[in-house]
N, C-alpha and C positions, 0 to 999 in steps of 0.2 A: 403055748396057748394060741390057737388060731384066731381068737377074738381080738388079739392085740394088733394083728396085721389088718389095717383098714382097706388094703388093696382089693381083694375079691369082694368084700362086703359092699364097698362103694359101687362096684360094677353092678352088683345085684340090685342095689338101691336105684341106680340110674336106669337100668333095664325095666324095673318094676314101674317107675314113674313114666317112662316112655310108653309102656304098655297101657297104663291107666289114662294117659293124656292123648293117645292116638287111636287105639282100637275101641275102647269102651265108649267114648263120646260118639263115634261114628255109628256104633250099634244102637245107641240110645236115640240118636237123631234120625235114624232110618225107621224107627218105630212109627207106624201110622195109627192114629187114634181112630177107633170105630165110630165115634161120635164127632163129626166135623162141626165146627162152630157155624152157626147161621147168623146172617146179618139181620138186624132189626131196623125197621124204618123209624126214624125219629119223628115224633109228633110235636107240633107246636101247640101249646096250650093257649087258650084264650086268656088274655090278661085284662081283666076288667076291675075297675075300682069298686070298692064296697061302700055304698052310701048308707049311713045309718039313719033310719027314719025317726028322728026325735025332733 
């Protein structure tokens, strides 16, 4: 039974994880979004007390 020998299957597992951890993230990080985020100006709101007329 070839499944009993972990030697070649362990190599396949290691190569697959190396592929997923090196090549795929670089391809995803190189993707440029067509909608770039824009910065918004922060507005300071007036803080006034509310006086109740009673």
